[in-house]
FIKELUM-86735 format. One line per 5 residues: for each residue y, x, z negated of N, C-alpha, C. Coordinates in nm, 4 decimals, always signed. Example, Ala and Ser with C-alpha at 12.3 -4.5 7.8 and 13.67 -1.06 7.14 Angstrom:
2
-0.5690/+1.3190/-0.7800/-0.4500/+1.2300/-0.7800/-0.3300/+1.3200/-0.7800 ~ -0.2250/+1.2850/-0.7080/-0.1060/+1.3670/-0.7140/+0.0030/+1.2900/-0.7870
This chain:
68
-0.1156/+0.0825/-0.0016/-0.0062/-0.0100/-0.0099/+0.1180/+0.0983/-0.0037 ~ +0.2023/+0.0714/+0.0718/+0.3321/+0.1346/+0.1018/+0.4430/+0.0997/-0.0128 ~ +0.5103/+0.2089/-0.0614/+0.6045/+0.1771/-0.1713/+0.7366/+0.1489/-0.1007 ~ +0.7967/+0.0280/-0.1097/+0.9256/-0.0225/-0.0608/+1.0208/-0.0048/-0.1730 ~ +1.1423/+0.0445/-0.1597/+1.2334/+0.0223/-0.2555/+1.3646/-0.0219/-0.1973
+1.4010/-0.1288/-0.2353/+1.5212/-0.2001/-0.1799/+1.6559/-0.1485/-0.2635 ~ +1.7639/-0.1374/-0.1538/+1.8784/-0.0882/-0.2101/+1.9902/-0.1823/-0.2224 ~ +2.0453/-0.2041/-0.3352/+2.1282/-0.2977/-0.3589/+2.2838/-0.2216/-0.3535 ~ +2.3655/-0.3172/-0.2787/+2.5222/-0.2522/-0.2778/+2.6102/-0.3459/-0.3289 ~ +2.6945/-0.2913/-0.3960/+2.7871/-0.3757/-0.4792/+2.9019/-0.4291/-0.3708
+2.9322/-0.5506/-0.3505/+3.0323/-0.5987/-0.2692/+3.0880/-0.7303/-0.3176 ~ +3.1535/-0.7841/-0.2440/+3.2273/-0.9270/-0.2719/+3.1957/-1.0399/-0.1623 ~ +3.1669/-1.1631/-0.2045/+3.1408/-1.2565/-0.0904/+3.2182/-1.3634/-0.1301 ~ +3.2161/-1.4730/-0.0313/+3.2581/-1.6180/-0.0370/+3.1473/-1.6883/-0.1001 ~ +3.1654/-1.7712/-0.1893/+3.0669/-1.8560/-0.2519/+3.1198/-1.9961/-0.2660
+3.0274/-2.0895/-0.2024/+3.0697/-2.2313/-0.2032/+2.9849/-2.2931/-0.3146 ~ +3.0600/-2.3986/-0.3628/+2.9908/-2.4773/-0.4651/+3.0449/-2.6277/-0.4343 ~ +2.9634/-2.7201/-0.4622/+2.9774/-2.8637/-0.4626/+2.9672/-2.8940/-0.6010 ~ +3.1012/-2.9716/-0.6602/+3.0838/-3.0232/-0.7931/+3.1734/-3.1514/-0.7892 ~ +3.0864/-3.2537/-0.8541/+3.1476/-3.3814/-0.8635/+3.2108/-3.4325/-0.7433
+3.1385/-3.4074/-0.6278/+3.1874/-3.4451/-0.4933/+3.3124/-3.3678/-0.4355 ~ +3.3443/-3.2566/-0.4956/+3.4396/-3.1557/-0.4604/+3.3900/-3.0259/-0.4110 ~ +3.4371/-2.9929/-0.2904/+3.4078/-2.8649/-0.2353/+3.4712/-2.7506/-0.2927 ~ +3.4163/-2.6416/-0.3469/+3.5057/-2.5616/-0.4202/+3.4517/-2.4187/-0.3472 ~ +3.5430/-2.3307/-0.2981/+3.5499/-2.1981/-0.2427/+3.5704/-2.0981/-0.3518
+3.4914/-2.0150/-0.3717/+3.5131/-1.9175/-0.4422/+3.5081/-1.7816/-0.3579 ~ +3.6323/-1.7006/-0.3635/+3.6418/-1.5840/-0.2793/+3.6256/-1.4586/-0.3617 ~ +3.5928/-1.3506/-0.3093/+3.5570/-1.2241/-0.3784/+3.4866/-1.2322/-0.5045 ~ +3.3847/-1.3016/-0.4897/+3.2727/-1.2994/-0.5957/+3.2002/-1.1813/-0.6124 ~ +3.1813/-1.0956/-0.7150/+3.1313/-0.9839/-0.7090/+2.9647/-0.9821/-0.7239
+2.9075/-0.9373/-0.6203/+2.7621/-0.9561/-0.6156/+2.6891/-0.8201/-0.5884 ~ +2.5425/-0.8034/-0.5878/+2.4735/-0.6989/-0.5346/+2.4180/-0.7514/-0.4142 ~ +2.4220/-0.6859/-0.3043/+2.3673/-0.7267/-0.1684/+2.2722/-0.6405/-0.1603 ~ +2.1526/-0.7082/-0.1063/+2.0321/-0.6427/-0.0346/+2.0617/-0.6549/+0.1261 ~ +2.1003/-0.5587/+0.1736/+2.1535/-0.5824/+0.3149/+1.9921/-0.5756/+0.4101
+1.9163/-0.5170/+0.3732/+1.8009/-0.5113/+0.4559/+1.7157/-0.6873/+0.4556 ~ +1.7898/-0.7531/+0.3671/+1.7082/-0.8846/+0.3742/+1.8244/-0.9889/+0.3744 ~ +1.9539/-0.9435/+0.3893/+2.0572/-1.0415/+0.3717/+2.0622/-1.1384/+0.2679 ~ +2.0325/-1.0871/+0.1498/+2.0316/-1.1745/+0.0171/+2.1186/-1.1088/-0.0638 ~ +2.1820/-1.1949/-0.1690/+2.2759/-1.1198/-0.2732/+2.2339/-1.1998/-0.3961
+2.2533/-1.1140/-0.5048/+2.2072/-1.1459/-0.6386/+2.3651/-1.1371/-0.7194 ~ +2.3776/-1.2477/-0.8068/+2.4764/-1.2678/-0.8767/+2.4562/-1.2178/-1.0262 ~ +2.5107/-1.1496/-1.1058/+2.4812/-1.1118/-1.2393/+2.5066/-1.2246/-1.3178 ~ +2.4264/-1.2571/-1.4360/+2.4257/-1.3566/-1.5297/+2.5560/-1.3858/-1.5912 ~ +2.6416/-1.2509/-1.6261/+2.7730/-1.2734/-1.6682/+2.8619/-1.3337/-1.5786
+2.8529/-1.2957/-1.4631/+2.9484/-1.3467/-1.3409/+2.9204/-1.4865/-1.3260 ~ +2.7937/-1.5279/-1.3315/+2.7517/-1.6754/-1.3076/+2.8049/-1.7589/-1.4262 ~ +2.7868/-1.7059/-1.5331/+2.8363/-1.7691/-1.6520/+2.9728/-1.8018/-1.6580 ~ +3.0542/-1.7026/-1.6386/+3.1948/-1.7119/-1.6204/+3.2485/-1.8230/-1.5104 ~ +3.1664/-1.8050/-1.3950/+3.2005/-1.9136/-1.2707/+3.1756/-2.0608/-1.3319
+3.0586/-2.0843/-1.3941/+3.0414/-2.2137/-1.4362/+3.1406/-2.2511/-1.5349 ~ +3.1848/-2.1736/-1.6223/+3.2757/-2.1947/-1.7282/+3.4164/-2.2279/-1.6694 ~ +3.4638/-2.1597/-1.5673/+3.5833/-2.1979/-1.4918/+3.5643/-2.2985/-1.4264 ~ +3.4630/-2.3566/-1.3629/+3.4466/-2.4696/-1.2740/+3.4497/-2.6041/-1.3923 ~ +3.3791/-2.5783/-1.4659/+3.3446/-2.7005/-1.5884/+3.5028/-2.7276/-1.6394
+3.5524/-2.5989/-1.6800/+3.6930/-2.6213/-1.7396/+3.7953/-2.6787/-1.6434 ~ +3.7937/-2.6416/-1.5539/+3.9026/-2.6787/-1.4236/+3.8817/-2.8370/-1.3923 ~ +3.7510/-2.8570/-1.3840/+3.7331/-3.0162/-1.3221/+3.6635/-3.0936/-1.4071 ~ +3.6710/-3.0805/-1.5399/+3.6262/-3.1808/-1.6400/+3.7442/-3.2139/-1.7086 ~ +3.7801/-3.1241/-1.8053/+3.8804/-3.1721/-1.9226/+4.0261/-3.1769/-1.8699
+4.0843/-3.3047/-1.8712/+4.2062/-3.3198/-1.8095/+4.2402/-3.3278/-1.6734 ~ +4.1487/-3.3075/-1.5999/+4.1517/-3.2923/-1.4511/+4.0942/-3.3980/-1.3709 ~ +4.0477/-3.5077/-1.4531/+3.9792/-3.6379/-1.3936/+4.0817/-3.7058/-1.3026 ~ +4.1935/-3.6958/-1.3464/+4.2926/-3.7780/-1.2449/+4.2959/-3.6792/-1.0990 ~ +4.2943/-3.5495/-1.0942/+4.2933/-3.4862/-0.9692/+4.1671/-3.5143/-0.8898
+4.0415/-3.5378/-0.9528/+3.9361/-3.5617/-0.8892/+3.9317/-3.7086/-0.8201 ~ +4.0086/-3.7858/-0.8921/+3.9995/-3.9343/-0.8350/+4.1140/-3.9663/-0.7242 ~ +4.2054/-3.8528/-0.6838/+4.2925/-3.8721/-0.5893/+4.2386/-3.8780/-0.4489
């Protein structure tokens, strides 16, 4: 069996999320990209931060914005 090691490169991507019927685009999201497979991995710290920002922006006090 051949030993294959993947190389991950740090880069930024555009990430699309749909939340409560709204389309959200996050630009410059830091990820680790596997260029050979065209896949990227987001760290758990970055993902947790992203979730917190989206929940804060689109839940508390922002219901009127979502219903416009």
